[in-house]
Backbone as CSV, one residue per row, in Angstrom:
resi,resn,N_x,N_y,N_z,CA_x,CA_y,CA_z,C_x,C_y,C_z
1,MET,89.594,83.089,98.168,90.579,83.725,98.784,91.864,83.019,99.335
2,PRO,92.944,83.329,99.579,93.986,82.831,100.205,93.683,82.144,101.651
3,THR,94.159,81.267,101.795,93.735,80.543,103.177,94.921,80.615,104.508
4,ALA,96.095,80.845,103.934,97.039,81.201,105.230,97.898,82.025,104.654
5,PRO,98.591,83.143,105.417,99.563,83.723,105.097,101.177,83.056,104.831
6,THR,101.663,83.878,103.899,103.180,83.266,104.228,103.982,83.301,105.114
7,SER,103.924,84.094,105.853,104.539,84.808,107.196,103.617,85.667,108.010
8,PRO,103.896,85.518,109.223,102.554,86.499,110.507,103.059,88.054,109.852
9,ASP,102.127,88.466,110.140,102.354,90.123,109.920,101.207,90.668,110.999
10,PRO,101.886,91.085,111.842,100.936,91.757,112.913,100.038,92.850,112.227
11,THR,100.403,93.633,111.633,99.625,94.772,111.077,98.521,94.335,109.950
12,MET,98.928,93.516,109.578,97.795,92.928,108.466,96.709,92.074,109.624
13,GLU,97.332,91.556,110.451,96.165,90.693,111.377,95.451,91.618,112.102
14,ALA,96.208,92.946,112.581,95.454,94.053,113.238,94.356,94.600,112.296
15,ILE,95.098,94.814,110.731,93.912,95.386,110.181,92.285,94.127,109.547
16,GLY,92.745,92.901,109.841,91.665,91.918,109.775,90.765,91.837,110.752
17,GLU,91.490,92.266,111.979,90.399,92.173,113.303,89.832,93.432,112.968
18,ALA,90.311,94.464,112.923,89.547,95.591,112.693,88.280,95.556,111.709
19,VAL,88.554,94.853,110.429,87.545,94.628,109.353,86.351,93.803,109.849
20,THR,86.706,92.784,110.683,85.797,91.969,111.162,84.927,92.680,112.024
21,GLU,85.536,93.336,112.827,84.840,94.173,113.779,83.648,95.134,113.118
22,GLY,84.332,95.682,112.113,83.358,96.519,111.166,82.305,96.041,110.750
23,ARG,82.368,94.702,110.036,81.775,93.750,109.339,80.380,93.168,110.473
24,THR,80.695,93.388,111.675,79.637,93.093,112.527,79.052,93.980,113.374
25,GLY,78.889,95.445,112.539,78.324,96.669,112.938,78.697,97.474,113.362
26,ASN,80.040,97.446,114.295,80.597,98.089,115.075,81.806,99.204,114.166
27,THR,81.038,99.934,113.208,81.788,100.710,112.077,82.841,101.552,113.058
28,HIS,81.944,102.418,114.126,82.763,103.400,114.599,84.158,102.926,115.228
29,SER,84.074,101.835,115.937,85.212,101.228,116.654,86.148,100.721,115.738
30,ALA,85.629,100.426,114.512,86.317,99.669,113.536,87.353,100.670,112.556
31,ARG,86.849,102.095,112.547,87.258,103.232,112.012,88.308,103.846,112.983
32,HIS,88.013,103.692,114.279,89.005,104.396,115.572,90.408,103.238,114.961
33,GLN,89.877,102.061,115.089,91.261,101.128,115.167,91.817,101.336,113.840
34,LEU,91.384,101.130,112.449,92.016,101.530,111.341,92.988,102.749,111.641
35,LEU,92.212,104.201,111.909,92.934,105.324,111.929,94.121,105.400,113.002
36,ASP,93.952,104.483,113.892,95.269,104.200,114.614,96.308,103.520,114.038
37,LEU,95.887,102.478,113.403,96.969,102.143,112.849,97.373,102.801,111.293
38,TRP,96.847,103.575,110.853,97.144,104.296,109.831,98.225,105.174,110.326
39,SER,98.012,105.774,111.658,99.064,106.791,111.979,100.506,106.076,112.400
40,GLN,100.124,104.784,112.797,101.176,103.998,113.076,102.161,103.894,111.671
41,ILE,101.424,103.418,110.750,101.753,102.961,109.351,102.679,104.299,108.618
42,GLY,101.893,105.408,109.112,102.381,106.476,108.086,102.309,106.481,106.933
43,VAL,102.590,107.712,105.895,101.875,107.873,104.597,103.266,107.240,103.583
44,THR,104.337,106.823,104.099,105.439,106.091,103.418,105.859,104.610,104.061
45,GLY,104.509,104.011,105.008,104.719,103.180,105.199,104.717,101.900,104.496
46,ASP,104.742,100.694,104.599,104.683,99.496,103.649,103.453,99.783,102.758
47,PRO,103.358,99.548,101.566,102.427,99.976,100.538,101.367,98.869,100.754
48,LEU,101.840,97.704,100.899,100.516,96.676,101.458,99.797,97.229,102.551
49,HIS,100.530,97.268,103.408,99.609,97.881,104.485,98.597,98.904,104.443
50,ARG,99.248,100.097,103.586,98.666,101.249,103.339,97.632,100.976,102.424
51,CYS,97.850,100.048,101.133,96.620,100.028,100.471,95.711,99.022,101.395
52,SER,96.057,97.989,101.679,94.841,97.077,102.702,93.933,97.624,103.613
53,LEU,94.623,98.758,104.239,93.918,99.305,105.282,93.019,100.689,104.805
54,ALA,93.389,101.317,103.637,92.637,102.333,102.864,91.885,101.604,102.471
55,HIS,91.958,100.538,101.760,90.699,99.790,101.089,89.566,99.664,101.918
56,TYR,89.989,99.163,102.950,88.939,98.664,104.104,88.425,99.928,104.721
57,LEU,88.983,100.621,105.200,88.815,101.743,105.632,87.332,102.485,104.909
58,ALA,87.788,102.894,103.495,87.033,103.704,102.840,85.459,103.013,102.927
59,ASP,85.255,101.622,103.062,84.206,100.695,103.394,83.300,101.138,104.073
60,LEU,84.026,101.732,105.558,83.221,102.193,106.741,82.793,103.273,106.874
61,TYR,82.795,104.434,105.634,82.301,105.818,105.429,81.064,105.603,104.787
62,GLU,79.965,106.357,105.270,78.878,106.360,104.433,78.663,107.167,103.618
63,ASP,79.410,108.257,103.844,79.591,109.636,103.067,80.698,109.195,101.523
64,PRO,80.300,109.311,100.761,81.342,109.041,99.033,82.274,109.936,99.311
65,ALA,82.336,111.085,99.679,83.384,112.043,99.450,84.640,111.454,100.337
66,GLN,83.980,110.968,101.556,85.216,110.268,102.428,85.797,108.977,102.372
67,ALA,84.438,108.324,101.734,85.126,106.996,100.951,85.935,107.067,99.974
68,LEU,85.842,108.228,99.239,86.603,108.508,98.190,88.085,108.725,98.459
69,ALA,88.280,109.636,99.270,89.667,110.208,99.822,90.377,108.878,100.317
70,TRP,90.007,107.731,100.681,90.671,106.433,101.349,90.608,105.567,100.018
71,ASP,89.694,105.478,99.505,89.837,104.872,98.007,91.104,105.259,97.365
72,VAL,91.314,106.423,97.004,92.563,107.184,96.109,93.730,106.836,96.863
73,ARG,93.819,106.650,98.433,94.945,106.220,99.068,95.369,104.600,98.866
74,ALA,94.150,104.067,98.621,94.509,102.719,98.420,95.020,102.318,97.234
75,LEU,94.506,103.226,95.960,95.140,102.764,94.677,96.351,103.478,94.528
76,ASP,96.732,104.616,95.422,97.737,105.306,95.204,98.873,103.782,95.800
77,ALA,98.742,103.557,96.606,99.312,102.616,97.319,99.924,101.452,96.784
78,ALA,98.767,100.509,96.040,98.865,99.531,95.317,99.799,99.431,94.068
79,ASP,99.879,100.862,93.685,100.860,101.399,92.564,102.042,101.301,92.974
80,ALA,102.569,101.296,94.584,103.597,101.114,95.330,103.925,99.346,95.433
81,VAL,103.082,98.792,95.572,103.082,97.383,96.066,103.862,96.634,95.069
82,THR,105.039,95.855,95.346,105.436,95.073,94.727,104.939,93.715,94.589
83,GLU,105.019,93.075,93.415,104.488,91.466,93.573,105.113,90.482,94.556
84,ARG,106.505,91.047,94.738,106.981,90.385,95.713,106.744,90.519,96.891
85,ARG,106.175,91.618,97.410,105.587,92.020,98.680,104.376,91.312,98.929
86,VAL,103.420,91.406,97.900,102.300,90.404,97.836,102.215,89.139,98.081
87,GLN,103.233,88.647,97.523,103.783,87.200,97.963,104.226,86.884,99.019
88,GLU,105.227,87.778,99.699,105.550,87.923,100.980,103.973,87.713,101.937
89,HIS,103.438,88.182,101.261,102.017,88.239,102.613,101.383,86.834,102.444
90,HIS,100.975,86.696,100.961,100.081,85.477,100.431,100.578,84.929,99.442
91,ALA,101.059,83.610,99.299,101.558,83.219,98.066,100.761,83.239,96.597
92,ASP,99.443,82.946,97.164,98.555,82.764,95.988,97.947,84.537,95.541
93,LEU,98.513,84.926,95.906,97.902,86.747,95.690,98.983,87.397,94.616
94,HIS,97.865,88.080,93.981,98.935,88.896,92.870,98.261,90.234,92.842
95,ILE,99.407,91.266,92.776,98.777,92.655,92.924,97.679,93.206,91.782
96,ALA,97.696,92.250,90.686,96.769,92.697,89.721,95.189,92.394,90.075
97,GLY,95.522,91.432,90.756,94.157,91.212,91.455,93.412,92.363,92.224
98,PHE,94.444,93.116,92.653,93.801,94.103,93.618,92.884,95.232,92.872
99,TYR,93.646,95.325,91.368,92.875,96.627,90.775,91.717,96.478,90.083
100,PRO,91.008,95.632,90.012,89.206,95.634,89.584,88.562,96.075,90.641
101,SER,88.713,95.784,91.911,87.970,96.152,93.096,88.508,97.854,93.528
102,LEU,89.473,97.807,93.359,89.897,99.307,93.750,89.285,100.496,92.684
103,HIS,89.460,99.866,91.410,88.737,100.938,90.621,87.190,101.163,90.540
104,LEU,86.870,99.866,91.075,85.394,99.892,91.278,84.603,100.812,92.011
105,ASN,85.533,100.799,93.416,85.413,101.587,94.603,85.120,102.948,94.157
106,LEU,86.384,103.371,93.122,86.548,104.729,93.147,85.300,105.097,92.132
107,ALA,84.840,104.286,91.193,83.984,104.613,90.073,82.828,104.959,90.660
108,ASP,82.391,103.799,91.995,81.447,103.841,92.633,81.055,105.434,93.562
109,ASN,82.049,105.780,93.932,82.242,106.738,94.818,81.941,108.154,94.055
110,TYR,82.738,108.238,92.954,82.506,109.136,91.809,81.204,109.521,91.312
111,ARG,80.592,108.413,90.986,79.433,108.360,90.698,78.025,108.801,91.708
112,ARG,78.594,108.411,92.740,77.466,109.016,93.870,78.014,110.182,94.149
113,LEU,79.044,111.073,93.781,79.052,112.350,93.843,78.892,113.068,92.532
114,GLY,78.170,112.315,91.694,77.559,112.951,90.590,79.007,113.278,89.455
115,SER,79.964,113.007,89.702,81.174,113.025,88.703,81.178,111.900,87.857
116,PHE,80.526,111.924,87.023,80.290,110.982,85.813,81.260,110.567,84.647
117,ASP,82.196,111.513,84.512,83.170,111.287,83.587,84.185,110.463,84.217
118,ALA,84.293,111.032,85.777,85.604,110.323,86.422,85.373,108.828,86.720
119,ALA,83.926,108.570,87.116,83.125,107.470,87.355,83.386,106.233,86.149
120,THR,83.021,107.020,84.916,83.226,106.214,83.599,84.810,105.690,83.854
121,GLU,85.894,106.859,83.825,87.035,106.553,83.431,87.592,105.317,84.179
122,HIS,87.069,104.982,85.667,87.330,104.193,86.581,86.778,102.799,86.466
123,ILE,85.401,102.854,85.768,84.545,101.795,85.535,85.164,101.046,84.543
124,ASN,86.065,102.016,83.413,86.570,100.959,82.244,87.866,100.400,82.797
125,ALA,88.752,100.912,83.743,89.734,100.890,83.977,89.510,99.442,85.207
126,ALA,88.360,99.499,85.637,88.102,98.273,86.725,87.913,97.140,85.415
127,LYS,87.159,97.285,84.432,86.676,96.332,83.528,88.020,95.707,82.846
128,GLY,88.824,96.634,82.557,90.159,96.434,81.915,90.763,95.216,82.869
129,HIS,90.806,95.892,84.137,91.577,94.636,84.905,90.850,93.414,85.515
130,ALA,89.639,93.238,85.213,89.029,92.089,85.389,89.108,90.983,85.298
131,LEU,90.151,90.781,84.022,90.754,89.686,83.475,91.703,89.291,84.436
132,ASN,92.062,89.715,85.845,92.895,89.369,86.378,92.200,88.845,87.527
133,LEU,90.731,88.724,87.717,90.054,88.301,88.729,89.967,86.755,88.683
134,ARG,89.985,86.259,89.734,89.854,84.534,89.876,88.206,84.208,89.239
135,GLN,88.473,82.906,88.920,86.914,82.284,88.298,86.376,81.564,89.651
136,ASP,85.721,82.471,90.870,85.311,82.073,91.848,84.332,82.964,92.027
137,ALA,83.598,82.833,93.310,82.691,83.456,93.822,82.958,85.106,94.242
138,TYR,83.983,85.205,94.416,84.527,86.406,94.674,84.382,87.328,93.505
139,GLY,85.015,86.838,92.496,85.105,87.147,91.074,83.717,87.443,90.660
140,ALA,83.300,86.576,90.485,81.471,86.609,90.158,80.794,87.899,90.952
141,SER,80.993,88.075,92.145,80.324,88.965,92.710,80.954,90.677,92.354
142,LEU,82.306,90.356,92.050,83.013,91.895,91.659,82.359,91.922,89.997
143,CYS,82.367,91.263,89.367,81.690,91.222,87.924,80.535,92.021,87.744
144,THR,79.733,91.226,88.799,78.413,91.694,89.012,77.972,93.168,89.545
145,ALA,79.003,93.552,90.548,79.252,94.819,91.029,79.500,95.925,89.975
146,LEU,80.526,95.271,88.995,80.867,96.333,87.870,79.843,96.346,86.848
147,ASP,79.146,95.425,86.736,77.894,95.837,85.660,76.709,96.545,86.749
148,GLU,76.636,96.323,87.781,75.482,97.411,88.526,76.179,99.050,88.711
149,VAL,77.484,98.993,88.714,78.056,100.498,88.713,78.152,101.295,87.153
150,ALA,78.332,100.213,86.259,78.511,100.770,85.071,76.784,100.988,84.589
151,GLU,75.950,100.355,85.074,74.578,100.609,84.532,74.171,101.710,85.373
152,ALA,74.437,102.048,86.645,73.899,103.394,87.476,74.846,104.428,86.515
153,ILE,75.926,104.628,86.381,76.862,105.599,85.694,75.913,106.114,84.388
154,SER,75.523,104.737,83.558,74.905,105.183,82.376,73.366,105.845,82.340
155,ARG,72.821,105.651,83.820,71.706,106.094,84.246,71.678,107.694,84.706
156,ARG,72.981,107.922,85.444,73.150,109.006,85.853,72.843,109.013,87.519
157,ASP,72.636,107.934,87.891,72.259,107.827,89.089,73.512,107.572,90.089
158,THR,72.733,108.482,91.341,73.962,108.855,92.309,73.241,107.977,93.767
159,THR,72.636,107.379,93.677,72.108,106.673,94.990,73.140,105.581,95.177
160,LYS,73.117,105.169,96.611,73.861,104.244,97.022,73.334,102.935,96.314
161,ARG,73.905,101.838,95.872,73.550,100.533,95.398,73.366,99.513,96.972
162,PRO,72.306,98.832,96.451,72.038,97.936,97.806,73.051,97.060,98.038
163,SER,73.621,96.709,96.995,74.847,95.635,97.068,76.448,96.235,97.708
164,ALA,76.220,97.568,97.692,77.681,98.476,98.000,77.965,97.986,99.433
165,PRO,79.177,97.629,99.460,79.908,97.615,100.958,79.538,98.528,102.043
166,GLY,80.050,98.632,103.018,79.601,99.611,104.068,78.846,99.917,104.683
167,PRO,78.881,100.519,105.573,77.631,101.039,106.749,76.169,101.095,106.027
168,THR,75.239,100.584,106.617,73.735,100.968,105.961,73.418,102.475,106.226
169,ALA,72.881,103.205,105.470,72.527,104.522,105.961,71.004,104.497,106.903
């Protein structure tokens, strides 16, 4: 992951603070913070802000239907983010690197909801974008998750993966 932003971005910093809060176990507070930020950003706000916020907010929901709604928003926003905007935030980021994770999350939520055709569509898209992953620990963990979700789809398994991000049941 990048080490330092190209320029300060108070919204991305606020998203990061909420994500940290959620990862420490305070999902209710983190969700509240992110939902407040979402209302400030708005549905037509900066696509990088919308993509990042929605992607992280989805992980704070145990219910796959609620997570799915935010994951769809994240993917839609990613489609509106320009490479230039991503580079303004972090010089070593590329929008193409977002898609494996975004499609993986959609595949996993559709799978958990029993919508296996949609899950297959998104796991295939995630695998197609996986060539854009860095050859590092994050890339390796995402590839492992891709394999786990693909296997669960093939078994028509709707249970939550133990390695999935988000609150524990």
